[in-house]
ROBAMI-799172 format. One record per residue (C-alpha): residue number from 1; residue in one letter; x, y, z. Coordinates in steps of 0.1 Angstrom, whole numbers. Layout:
residues N
(NUM, 'A', (X, Y, Z));
...
***
This chain:
residues 667
(1, 'M', (557, 76, 750));
(2, 'K', (530, 86, 774));
(3, 'S', (514, 109, 752));
(4, 'N', (512, 86, 723));
(5, 'F', (498, 59, 745));
(6, 'I', (468, 84, 758));
(7, 'K', (462, 93, 722));
(8, 'R', (460, 55, 710));
(9, 'L', (440, 47, 743));
(10, 'T', (416, 74, 734));
(11, 'I', (409, 62, 696));
(12, 'A', (407, 25, 708));
(13, 'V', (379, 34, 733));
(14, 'A', (360, 54, 709));
(15, 'V', (361, 25, 684));
(16, 'V', (350, 1, 711));
(17, 'L', (321, 24, 720));
(18, 'F', (311, 29, 685));
(19, 'L', (310, -9, 675));
(20, 'G', (288, -13, 705));
(21, 'L', (307, -42, 719));
(22, 'T', (282, -67, 734));
(23, 'T', (305, -79, 764));
(24, 'H', (300, -57, 794));
(25, 'S', (331, -40, 806));
(26, 'S', (352, -48, 776));
(27, 'C', (385, -34, 781));
(28, 'F', (410, -26, 755));
(29, 'A', (444, -9, 756));
(30, 'Q', (477, -11, 736));
(31, 'T', (515, -4, 745));
(32, 'E', (547, -7, 728));
(33, 'E', (567, -6, 757));
(34, 'K', (590, -35, 764));
(35, 'R', (586, -55, 795));
(36, 'L', (609, -75, 817));
(37, 'V', (606, -112, 808));
(38, 'A', (616, -142, 828));
(39, 'P', (653, -148, 828));
(40, 'V', (665, -181, 813));
(41, 'W', (694, -200, 828));
(42, 'E', (718, -221, 807));
(43, 'G', (727, -254, 828));
(44, 'Q', (715, -289, 840));
(45, 'V', (678, -284, 846));
(46, 'S', (660, -309, 871));
(47, 'E', (628, -307, 891));
(48, 'W', (627, -295, 926));
(49, 'N', (595, -299, 944));
(50, 'G', (577, -293, 916));
(51, 'F', (598, -264, 902));
(52, 'N', (628, -263, 876));
(53, 'K', (659, -259, 892));
(54, 'T', (688, -254, 866));
(55, 'D', (724, -263, 878));
(56, 'F', (754, -245, 863));
(57, 'K', (791, -236, 873));
(58, 'F', (798, -200, 879));
(59, 'E', (837, -191, 883));
(60, 'N', (843, -228, 888));
(61, 'R', (818, -230, 918));
(62, 'D', (786, -249, 921));
(63, 'A', (755, -226, 915));
(64, 'Y', (719, -230, 909));
(65, 'V', (685, -211, 903));
(66, 'V', (654, -226, 911));
(67, 'S', (626, -207, 890));
(68, 'P', (589, -202, 895));
(69, 'K', (560, -212, 871));
(70, 'T', (549, -175, 870));
(71, 'P', (578, -152, 880));
(72, 'A', (563, -121, 899));
(73, 'P', (569, -86, 884));
(74, 'G', (602, -75, 882));
(75, 'N', (616, -110, 891));
(76, 'P', (621, -110, 929));
(77, 'W', (644, -135, 945));
(78, 'V', (657, -150, 975));
(79, 'W', (696, -155, 980));
(80, 'R', (700, -187, 1001));
(81, 'A', (738, -186, 1017));
(82, 'R', (744, -218, 1030));
(83, 'F', (723, -251, 1038));
(84, 'P', (699, -241, 1011));
(85, 'G', (680, -272, 1016));
(86, 'F', (676, -268, 1053));
(87, 'H', (640, -252, 1063));
(88, 'A', (632, -248, 1026));
(89, 'E', (594, -247, 1034));
(90, 'A', (592, -207, 1031));
(91, 'D', (612, -208, 999));
(92, 'L', (584, -230, 984));
(93, 'I', (559, -207, 993));
(94, 'L', (577, -181, 975));
(95, 'L', (583, -198, 945));
(96, 'A', (547, -204, 941));
(97, 'R', (544, -166, 948));
(98, 'G', (565, -159, 919));
(99, 'F', (598, -157, 936));
(100, 'H', (633, -172, 923));
(101, 'I', (658, -189, 948));
(102, 'A', (693, -187, 938));
(103, 'H', (726, -202, 956));
(104, 'I', (762, -203, 950));
(105, 'N', (785, -228, 968));
(106, 'T', (812, -207, 988));
(107, 'N', (814, -234, 1016));
(108, 'G', (842, -230, 1040));
(109, 'L', (845, -193, 1032));
(110, 'L', (826, -181, 1063));
(111, 'G', (817, -148, 1049));
(112, 'S', (852, -138, 1043));
(113, 'P', (865, -112, 1017));
(114, 'N', (873, -142, 995));
(115, 'A', (835, -150, 998));
(116, 'M', (823, -116, 992));
(117, 'E', (844, -112, 960));
(118, 'A', (827, -144, 947));
(119, 'W', (791, -131, 959));
(120, 'N', (797, -97, 943));
(121, 'N', (804, -114, 907));
(122, 'F', (774, -137, 911));
(123, 'Y', (753, -108, 921));
(124, 'Q', (762, -91, 890));
(125, 'H', (758, -121, 867));
(126, 'L', (720, -126, 882));
(127, 'T', (710, -92, 880));
(128, 'T', (725, -85, 845));
(129, 'N', (703, -116, 832));
(130, 'G', (672, -101, 846));
(131, 'L', (667, -108, 884));
(132, 'A', (657, -77, 903));
(133, 'K', (683, -55, 916));
(134, 'E', (673, -58, 952));
(135, 'C', (674, -92, 967));
(136, 'V', (661, -111, 999));
(137, 'L', (692, -125, 1019));
(138, 'E', (684, -157, 1035));
(139, 'G', (710, -172, 1060));
(140, 'V', (710, -203, 1079));
(141, 'S', (735, -208, 1109));
(142, 'R', (771, -198, 1098));
(143, 'G', (751, -187, 1067));
(144, 'G', (745, -153, 1088));
(145, 'L', (781, -146, 1083));
(146, 'F', (778, -143, 1043));
(147, 'V', (744, -125, 1048));
(148, 'Y', (756, -100, 1069));
(149, 'Q', (786, -90, 1051));
(150, 'F', (772, -88, 1018));
(151, 'A', (740, -67, 1033));
(152, 'S', (768, -42, 1051));
(153, 'R', (790, -40, 1018));
(154, 'W', (763, -34, 996));
(155, 'P', (731, -23, 1015));
(156, 'E', (714, -10, 983));
(157, 'R', (713, -44, 971));
(158, 'V', (692, -58, 997));
(159, 'A', (656, -58, 1003));
(160, 'C', (654, -73, 1036));
(161, 'I', (673, -103, 1056));
(162, 'Y', (658, -133, 1071));
(163, 'C', (680, -158, 1092));
(164, 'D', (677, -191, 1109));
(165, 'T', (698, -197, 1141));
(166, 'P', (723, -173, 1124));
(167, 'V', (760, -168, 1136));
(168, 'G', (764, -130, 1148));
(169, 'D', (798, -134, 1164));
(170, 'I', (825, -157, 1154));
(171, 'S', (838, -158, 1189));
(172, 'S', (808, -176, 1198));
(173, 'W', (808, -199, 1170));
(174, 'P', (831, -214, 1157));
(175, 'G', (853, -199, 1183));
(176, 'G', (835, -214, 1211));
(177, 'K', (849, -186, 1234));
(178, 'G', (814, -181, 1253));
(179, 'K', (786, -205, 1261));
(180, 'G', (785, -225, 1230));
(181, 'R', (805, -256, 1220));
(182, 'G', (824, -241, 1190));
(183, 'H', (840, -261, 1163));
(184, 'A', (878, -263, 1164));
(185, 'P', (885, -270, 1129));
(186, 'T', (864, -245, 1114));
(187, 'W', (875, -221, 1138));
(188, 'Q', (910, -224, 1124));
(189, 'T', (894, -220, 1089));
(190, 'C', (878, -190, 1100));
(191, 'L', (911, -175, 1113));
(192, 'S', (930, -184, 1083));
(193, 'E', (900, -168, 1060));
(194, 'Y', (899, -135, 1078));
(195, 'G', (939, -134, 1081));
(196, 'L', (932, -135, 1121));
(197, 'T', (953, -151, 1149));
(198, 'E', (942, -162, 1184));
(199, 'E', (953, -130, 1198));
(200, 'T', (939, -106, 1168));
(201, 'A', (905, -123, 1169));
(202, 'K', (898, -109, 1202));
(203, 'E', (897, -74, 1187));
(204, 'F', (880, -86, 1156));
(205, 'R', (852, -58, 1148));
(206, 'Q', (839, -72, 1115));
(207, 'N', (813, -93, 1130));
(208, 'P', (776, -95, 1119));
(209, 'I', (769, -76, 1152));
(210, 'D', (798, -49, 1147));
(211, 'I', (786, -42, 1110));
(212, 'L', (751, -32, 1114));
(213, 'A', (751, 6, 1108));
(214, 'P', (750, 7, 1070));
(215, 'I', (722, -17, 1070));
(216, 'A', (703, 1, 1095));
(217, 'Q', (708, 33, 1077));
(218, 'N', (691, 19, 1046));
(219, 'D', (661, 8, 1068));
(220, 'I', (666, -29, 1058));
(221, 'P', (640, -50, 1078));
(222, 'I', (651, -81, 1096));
(223, 'L', (636, -114, 1108));
(224, 'H', (655, -142, 1127));
(225, 'I', (641, -174, 1141));
(226, 'V', (660, -191, 1171));
(227, 'S', (661, -219, 1196));
(228, 'M', (661, -210, 1231));
(229, 'N', (682, -241, 1240));
(230, 'D', (707, -237, 1213));
(231, 'V', (739, -244, 1224));
(232, 'I', (757, -245, 1193));
(233, 'V', (749, -208, 1180));
(234, 'P', (734, -195, 1216));
(235, 'P', (710, -167, 1211));
(236, 'S', (723, -149, 1240));
(237, 'E', (755, -143, 1222));
(238, 'N', (743, -137, 1185));
(239, 'T', (711, -128, 1177));
(240, 'F', (698, -110, 1209));
(241, 'V', (732, -90, 1209));
(242, 'L', (726, -82, 1172));
(243, 'A', (690, -74, 1178));
(244, 'K', (697, -52, 1206));
(245, 'R', (722, -32, 1185));
(246, 'Y', (701, -29, 1155));
(247, 'R', (673, -14, 1174));
(248, 'K', (697, 12, 1191));
(249, 'L', (705, 23, 1155));
(250, 'G', (670, 27, 1147));
(251, 'G', (667, -6, 1127));
(252, 'S', (635, -30, 1125));
(253, 'I', (640, -65, 1135));
(254, 'D', (614, -92, 1149));
(255, 'V', (628, -125, 1165));
(256, 'I', (609, -158, 1162));
(257, 'Q', (614, -178, 1194));
(258, 'V', (613, -216, 1195));
(259, 'E', (613, -229, 1231));
(260, 'K', (633, -261, 1224));
(261, 'G', (656, -276, 1193));
(262, 'T', (661, -312, 1189));
(263, 'Q', (686, -327, 1216));
(264, 'K', (705, -344, 1188));
(265, 'S', (714, -312, 1174));
(266, 'G', (721, -292, 1204));
(267, 'G', (691, -275, 1202));
(268, 'H', (701, -259, 1167));
(269, 'H', (678, -277, 1146));
(270, 'F', (639, -278, 1151));
(271, 'S', (607, -280, 1129));
(272, 'H', (599, -247, 1117));
(273, 'P', (569, -235, 1134));
(274, 'E', (558, -203, 1109));
(275, 'P', (571, -209, 1077));
(276, 'I', (542, -186, 1064));
(277, 'R', (553, -160, 1084));
(278, 'A', (587, -162, 1072));
(279, 'A', (576, -163, 1035));
(280, 'D', (550, -133, 1043));
(281, 'F', (578, -113, 1054));
(282, 'M', (602, -119, 1026));
(283, 'E', (574, -112, 1002));
(284, 'R', (562, -80, 1019));
(285, 'F', (594, -63, 1017));
(286, 'G', (611, -84, 987));
(287, 'S', (586, -75, 962));
(288, 'T', (598, -54, 933));
(289, 'L', (578, -24, 938));
(290, 'P', (586, 7, 914));
(291, 'K', (581, 30, 943));
(292, 'S', (593, 30, 978));
(293, 'K', (562, 32, 992));
(294, 'D', (535, 4, 988));
(295, 'Y', (500, 6, 972));
(296, 'F', (480, 2, 1002));
(297, 'E', (466, 26, 1030));
(298, 'I', (461, 13, 1065));
(299, 'R', (432, 29, 1081));
(300, 'G', (419, 18, 1112));
(301, 'S', (427, -18, 1120));
(302, 'L', (421, -54, 1106));
(303, 'N', (425, -68, 1142));
(304, 'N', (389, -78, 1148));
(305, 'C', (390, -108, 1122));
(306, 'R', (425, -118, 1132));
(307, 'E', (413, -120, 1168));
(308, 'K', (383, -140, 1156));
(309, 'F', (403, -164, 1134));
(310, 'E', (430, -170, 1162));
(311, 'S', (411, -175, 1192));
(312, 'Q', (375, -187, 1180));
(313, 'K', (390, -208, 1152));
(314, 'T', (362, -197, 1129));
(315, 'G', (359, -171, 1101));
(316, 'R', (334, -157, 1073));
(317, 'V', (350, -139, 1045));
(318, 'V', (330, -124, 1020));
(319, 'F', (341, -109, 985));
(320, 'L', (316, -84, 972));
(321, 'G', (322, -69, 935));
(322, 'G', (313, -76, 901));
(323, 'S', (331, -101, 874));
(324, 'I', (367, -95, 887));
(325, 'T', (354, -107, 921));
(326, 'T', (335, -136, 908));
(327, 'M', (360, -152, 883));
(328, 'N', (387, -177, 893));
(329, 'G', (419, -160, 905));
(330, 'W', (428, -134, 930));
(331, 'R', (400, -143, 953));
(332, 'D', (409, -180, 953));
(333, 'L', (446, -171, 961));
(334, 'V', (435, -151, 990));
(335, 'C', (412, -176, 1004));
(336, 'K', (441, -200, 1001));
(337, 'Y', (465, -178, 1017));
(338, 'L', (442, -173, 1046));
(339, 'Q', (437, -206, 1050));
(340, 'Q', (475, -212, 1052));
(341, 'K', (477, -182, 1075));
(342, 'F', (455, -196, 1098));
(343, 'P', (458, -233, 1094));
(344, 'K', (434, -244, 1124));
(345, 'T', (403, -220, 1115));
(346, 'K', (375, -233, 1098));
(347, 'F', (368, -208, 1073));
(348, 'E', (336, -199, 1050));
(349, 'F', (344, -180, 1021));
(350, 'I', (315, -165, 1004));
(351, 'D', (318, -152, 966));
(352, 'A', (293, -125, 967));
(353, 'G', (304, -113, 931));
(354, 'I', (277, -106, 903));
(355, 'S', (292, -97, 870));
(356, 'S', (283, -62, 855));
(357, 'T', (275, -48, 892));
(358, 'G', (291, -21, 912));
(359, 'S', (286, -2, 943));
(360, 'V', (248, 6, 937));
(361, 'P', (236, -29, 932));
(362, 'G', (259, -38, 960));
(363, 'S', (243, -16, 985));
(364, 'F', (209, -31, 978));
(365, 'R', (217, -68, 977));
(366, 'L', (242, -64, 1008));
(367, 'L', (217, -83, 1032));
(368, 'R', (209, -112, 1011));
(369, 'D', (244, -117, 996));
(370, 'V', (268, -108, 1022));
(371, 'F', (249, -112, 1055));
(372, 'A', (224, -139, 1048));
(373, 'N', (245, -166, 1071));
(374, 'G', (251, -144, 1100));
(375, 'D', (279, -118, 1109));
(376, 'V', (307, -114, 1085));
(377, 'D', (344, -112, 1099));
(378, 'L', (360, -98, 1067));
(379, 'L', (346, -80, 1037));
(380, 'F', (365, -74, 1004));
(381, 'E', (348, -48, 983));
(382, 'E', (356, -36, 947));
(383, 'A', (334, -13, 925));
(384, 'A', (360, 9, 908));
(385, 'V', (356, -7, 872));
(386, 'N', (319, -12, 869));
(387, 'D', (311, 19, 886));
(388, 'L', (331, 35, 858));
(389, 'H', (318, 14, 830));
(390, 'N', (280, 16, 840));
(391, 'S', (284, 55, 839));
(392, 'R', (274, 59, 874));
(393, 'K', (270, 96, 886));
(394, 'T', (294, 108, 911));
(395, 'I', (267, 111, 937));
(396, 'E', (256, 74, 930));
(397, 'M', (294, 62, 932));
(398, 'T', (296, 77, 969));
(399, 'R', (259, 71, 982));
(400, 'G', (265, 34, 969));
(401, 'M', (298, 27, 985));
(402, 'E', (289, 44, 1014));
(403, 'G', (255, 21, 1014));
(404, 'I', (278, -9, 1016));
(405, 'I', (300, 4, 1041));
(406, 'R', (280, 21, 1066));
(407, 'H', (252, -10, 1063));
(408, 'S', (280, -35, 1070));
(409, 'R', (290, -16, 1100));
(410, 'V', (256, -14, 1112));
(411, 'Q', (251, -52, 1108));
(412, 'N', (282, -60, 1124));
(413, 'P', (303, -31, 1145));
(414, 'N', (331, -55, 1145));
(415, 'I', (333, -63, 1107));
(416, 'D', (368, -55, 1091));
(417, 'I', (365, -42, 1053));
(418, 'V', (392, -40, 1030));
(419, 'M', (383, -16, 996));
(420, 'M', (399, -24, 963));
(421, 'H', (406, -3, 932));
(422, 'F', (412, -27, 904));
(423, 'V', (426, -16, 873));
(424, 'D', (410, -3, 838));
(425, 'P', (426, 11, 808));
(426, 'H', (407, 44, 816));
(427, 'H', (422, 44, 851));
(428, 'V', (457, 37, 833));
(429, 'A', (453, 68, 810));
(430, 'N', (443, 89, 840));
(431, 'Y', (472, 80, 864));
(432, 'R', (497, 87, 834));
(433, 'R', (481, 121, 832));
(434, 'G', (487, 125, 870));
(435, 'V', (452, 124, 876));
(436, 'T', (433, 102, 899));
(437, 'P', (404, 88, 884));
(438, 'E', (370, 99, 896));
(439, 'V', (353, 70, 907));
(440, 'I', (384, 62, 930));
(441, 'Q', (384, 96, 942));
(442, 'Q', (348, 90, 953));
(443, 'H', (355, 57, 969));
(444, 'E', (384, 70, 987));
(445, 'Q', (365, 99, 1003));
(446, 'I', (342, 71, 1018));
(447, 'A', (370, 49, 1028));
(448, 'K', (387, 77, 1047));
(449, 'H', (353, 89, 1062));
(450, 'Y', (349, 54, 1076));
(451, 'N', (385, 45, 1084));
(452, 'V', (387, 17, 1061));
(453, 'P', (420, 3, 1044));
(454, 'S', (421, 7, 1006));
(455, 'L', (442, -11, 979));
(456, 'H', (454, 13, 951));
(457, 'L', (458, -17, 926));
(458, 'A', (451, 5, 895));
(459, 'R', (478, 30, 901));
(460, 'E', (500, 1, 912));
(461, 'I', (497, -17, 877));
(462, 'T', (502, 14, 861));
(463, 'E', (534, 23, 876));
(464, 'R', (545, -17, 872));
(465, 'M', (537, -11, 835));
(466, 'D', (556, 21, 833));
(467, 'G', (585, 4, 852));
(468, 'K', (586, -22, 823));
(469, 'Q', (579, -52, 847));
(470, 'F', (549, -63, 825));
(471, 'D', (527, -49, 798));
(472, 'W', (490, -48, 791));
(473, 'K', (487, -66, 761));
(474, 'N', (511, -99, 767));
(475, 'D', (508, -99, 805));
(476, 'F', (479, -86, 822));
(477, 'K', (456, -88, 791));
(478, 'N', (423, -73, 802));
(479, 'C', (406, -57, 832));
(480, 'H', (397, -92, 834));
(481, 'P', (432, -102, 844));
(482, 'S', (452, -131, 829));
(483, 'P', (463, -156, 855));
(484, 'F', (496, -135, 859));
(485, 'G', (475, -104, 867));
(486, 'H', (453, -120, 893));
(487, 'T', (487, -132, 914));
(488, 'V', (496, -96, 911));
(489, 'Y', (464, -85, 926));
(490, 'A', (467, -115, 955));
(491, 'S', (504, -105, 961));
(492, 'S', (493, -67, 969));
(493, 'I', (464, -79, 992));
(494, 'R', (488, -103, 1010));
(495, 'R', (512, -75, 1016));
(496, 'M', (489, -53, 1031));
(497, 'L', (475, -79, 1053));
(498, 'N', (508, -87, 1063));
(499, 'E', (514, -49, 1073));
(500, 'A', (481, -48, 1090));
(501, 'W', (490, -80, 1111));
(502, 'A', (526, -72, 1117));
(503, 'E', (524, -66, 1155));
(504, 'P', (523, -97, 1175));
(505, 'R', (488, -106, 1186));
(506, 'N', (479, -98, 1221));
(507, 'A', (467, -128, 1238));
(508, 'N', (441, -106, 1259));
(509, 'Q', (430, -89, 1230));
(510, 'Q', (393, -83, 1223));
(511, 'P', (374, -72, 1193));
(512, 'V', (369, -34, 1192));
(513, 'P', (336, -23, 1175));
(514, 'H', (346, 3, 1147));
(515, 'S', (333, 40, 1153));
(516, 'L', (305, 49, 1131));
(517, 'P', (305, 86, 1118));
(518, 'E', (275, 106, 1108));
(519, 'P', (267, 98, 1075));
(520, 'S', (285, 117, 1046));
(521, 'D', (254, 120, 1028));
(522, 'Q', (221, 116, 1044));
(523, 'F', (206, 99, 1009));
(524, 'S', (232, 70, 1008));
(525, 'Y', (219, 36, 1003));
(526, 'D', (230, 24, 1039));
(527, 'R', (194, 7, 1044));
(528, 'G', (188, -7, 1010));
(529, 'K', (172, -38, 1009));
(530, 'M', (156, -64, 981));
(531, 'V', (118, -65, 983));
(532, 'T', (101, -96, 971));
(533, 'L', (81, -94, 940));
(534, 'N', (50, -102, 956));
(535, 'N', (48, -67, 971));
(536, 'A', (38, -58, 937));
(537, 'K', (2, -48, 934));
(538, 'E', (-25, -40, 907));
(539, 'L', (-7, -59, 880));
(540, 'T', (-21, -53, 842));
(541, 'G', (-2, -70, 819));
(542, 'F', (25, -75, 844));
(543, 'N', (29, -109, 856));
(544, 'I', (55, -131, 881));
(545, 'D', (74, -158, 859));
(546, 'E', (87, -182, 887));
(547, 'S', (115, -195, 863));
(548, 'C', (121, -166, 837));
(549, 'D', (146, -173, 812));
(550, 'P', (151, -140, 791));
(551, 'R', (165, -161, 763));
(552, 'A', (132, -182, 758));
(553, 'N', (118, -157, 734));
(554, 'K', (147, -163, 713));
(555, 'I', (158, -128, 705));
(556, 'G', (195, -136, 715));
(557, 'G', (213, -124, 740));
(558, 'S', (235, -139, 769));
(559, 'V', (226, -140, 803));
(560, 'R', (247, -137, 837));
(561, 'A', (243, -166, 865));
(562, 'G', (219, -160, 886));
(563, 'F', (196, -140, 862));
(564, 'H', (178, -169, 843));
(565, 'N', (155, -195, 855));
(566, 'V', (147, -175, 886));
(567, 'P', (116, -154, 894));
(568, 'M', (111, -120, 875));
(569, 'L', (82, -96, 874));
(570, 'V', (76, -93, 837));
(571, 'G', (59, -72, 815));
(572, 'T', (61, -71, 773));
(573, 'E', (39, -48, 759));
(574, 'P', (29, -10, 763));
(575, 'G', (4, -2, 788));
(576, 'D', (15, -30, 811));
(577, 'Q', (16, -18, 847));
(578, 'F', (21, -26, 886));
(579, 'S', (22, -5, 915));
(580, 'L', (42, -7, 949));
(581, 'D', (35, 7, 982));
(582, 'F', (68, 11, 1005));
(583, 'E', (84, 31, 1030));
(584, 'G', (118, 45, 1025));
(585, 'R', (140, 74, 1013));
(586, 'A', (147, 56, 977));
(587, 'V', (131, 31, 954));
(588, 'G', (145, 14, 925));
(589, 'L', (143, -17, 903));
(590, 'F', (170, -44, 897));
(591, 'L', (164, -55, 861));
(592, 'A', (176, -78, 834));
(593, 'A', (179, -56, 805));
(594, 'G', (183, -73, 772));
(595, 'P', (181, -69, 735));
(596, 'D', (143, -64, 738));
(597, 'A', (144, -40, 768));
(598, 'G', (119, -14, 764));
(599, 'T', (112, 22, 781));
(600, 'I', (92, 26, 812));
(601, 'E', (74, 55, 827));
(602, 'Y', (72, 59, 865));
(603, 'S', (53, 79, 891));
(604, 'I', (57, 84, 929));
(605, 'D', (30, 95, 950));
(606, 'N', (5, 105, 919));
(607, 'S', (34, 126, 906));
(608, 'E', (39, 133, 868));
(609, 'F', (52, 103, 850));
(610, 'K', (89, 102, 843));
(611, 'P', (104, 80, 811));
(612, 'L', (132, 59, 817));
(613, 'N', (151, 39, 787));
(614, 'L', (156, 6, 800));
(615, 'F', (180, -5, 770));
(616, 'T', (219, -1, 779));
(617, 'R', (245, 0, 755));
(618, 'W', (253, -36, 763));
(619, 'S', (217, -46, 759));
(620, 'R', (223, -55, 724));
(621, 'G', (241, -89, 731));
(622, 'L', (235, -94, 770));
(623, 'H', (207, -91, 793));
(624, 'I', (227, -73, 816));
(625, 'P', (221, -69, 854));
(626, 'W', (212, -34, 858));
(627, 'V', (200, -12, 890));
(628, 'H', (178, 20, 885));
(629, 'V', (174, 41, 916));
(630, 'L', (141, 60, 904));
(631, 'E', (143, 85, 931));
(632, 'S', (167, 86, 958));
(633, 'E', (157, 119, 978));
(634, 'L', (123, 111, 991));
(635, 'S', (112, 120, 1027));
(636, 'T', (108, 89, 1053));
(637, 'G', (76, 76, 1054));
(638, 'A', (49, 56, 1033));
(639, 'H', (50, 62, 992));
(640, 'Q', (35, 46, 963));
(641, 'L', (54, 37, 930));
(642, 'V', (36, 34, 894));
(643, 'V', (55, 18, 866));
(644, 'R', (40, 13, 834));
(645, 'I', (56, 5, 798));
(646, 'A', (59, 32, 774));
(647, 'P', (48, 31, 741));
(648, 'T', (81, 42, 728));
(649, 'K', (113, 24, 729));
(650, 'D', (151, 27, 719));
(651, 'S', (156, 23, 683));
(652, 'R', (180, -5, 688));
(653, 'S', (156, -26, 708));
(654, 'K', (136, -54, 696));
(655, 'G', (109, -49, 720));
(656, 'H', (91, -32, 749));
(657, 'A', (104, -58, 777));
(658, 'C', (106, -50, 813));
(659, 'R', (120, -79, 834));
(660, 'I', (126, -71, 873));
(661, 'V', (146, -95, 893));
(662, 'N', (140, -72, 925));
(663, 'L', (124, -43, 937));
(664, 'L', (146, -21, 959));
(665, 'V', (139, 2, 987));
(666, 'N', (164, 21, 1008));
(667, 'E', (146, 27, 1038));
***
């Protein structure tokens, strides 16, 4: 199957290139693999908080499933044990992220063997009909009895456990044998369900606090939230005992403590203080990844931006990349998430994406597009698709990416950076051959050198498709993803941020400047900048058009946003010429290269003129933003560049035009 896919992909890409598609970075792939589809439930459908809820009978018990509008890959789900409508804030967040919510009414069974028989059958029904094999267990109060009984019996079916004021010991509740009030009628029901008497209950060792070993052995993470004045289910007899024992077994558990529950409820009820944290926890561990390890690498720290968001209540977040960044989708979802995560923070979100551009243009436009408004707290950077499609040489991939990372850290040593490797059919083909794509290898070298976290989204998408969670043609659609594809990207970013911020924030924490190692390449574009067109001298034929529209000459071709009705240095005839005096290690041109793009010749410091064809494989139908670094290994100091339009041109071109949007210098 994989071999056939690669053959088809190779043929398809060859056809695309032969036809000379006019849309930059067009992506094409096919697959015959069947994918997992969203389950369909039979029953009475109603609306629940904006989502479809299907009520049905299962083995004569009331049951329901609430379905997300766009299911996440693999159909992850949350199983609510008891009081399923209580503190449903996290459930609503998860529904929006693609999780299903399920419940079966086993009220009165208190997690007993009878309850577990019903739960086992319900689990088989849900998973047979398409829900994930591992679920998130969520238990409120006595719901903890169900959750821990199920997880102890079938730990391989459980991704994580989240409990709200849970019962961990029946002698505490409903028994009331300790500090708690207890509940006599429910205590009698409990004794009956477990086949106990008042005497044998004293030796009962099947409480949640007693059956943790199988759960710990399967590394199931746990999160509880408790009220410190709860006299119904006192945490000192339940959660705190459970947590101490679970940690002793090597398990991971966090506890959110609420100081005061409502007096009317005996401290047992309260307004949920952190539903986003609960949802993040369940998404982080409940996502149905085909591998046990997630698809990101946490290097260094992302604590500086968190500290700024929480202590100063302000934040500037920038997204730098190409068309996948600037289109509506994952970026908007990440902005929404950060605002939810830090609700009191006033954010400035900056879209610094420009279609068709990769790391090399990014390194030169960094000061203008990323830092124009001042220091940046968090930078998301992606270039793995366009660096590939723009046929950047290996050395350009690293010099461009190092230019972005190093220059950013020089501008603001406290800046936190996340590097992302988005998917492309070529990346998919490489990963299926067991090879990491070259562009990702080069970018990863820079990420490791500067201790920058990275997200291996291309590998994740490949392995999830191979796991039949979705496919390219019907679901992801393109390297410019469908709305579904954007939700996958956003979910991965959330999971990475959740892990990076998993440890509680230290109230006395201060920003820690990131270390700045020696450059990996002394000629990286780490001091790249744009030079105004007025610096061009000795213009012959060339002129500055203050509001240039490349389409005005009626030769056709679309344009990118920001590349029409802006100043451009324009020459259209052979012999047109200009010069530029500059200081730096590199010099280049940022062009709009369309259907009439010509050929230029350039000379530095009176050297022999070198030809450069400006017509790209996308120029036939697009005035594409394109960066040419003319020379990149110059000695430091003063230099002069001379550019002239050559009499020759590409046979596909309709003219000799050279439209320069910016002059580029790497000091």
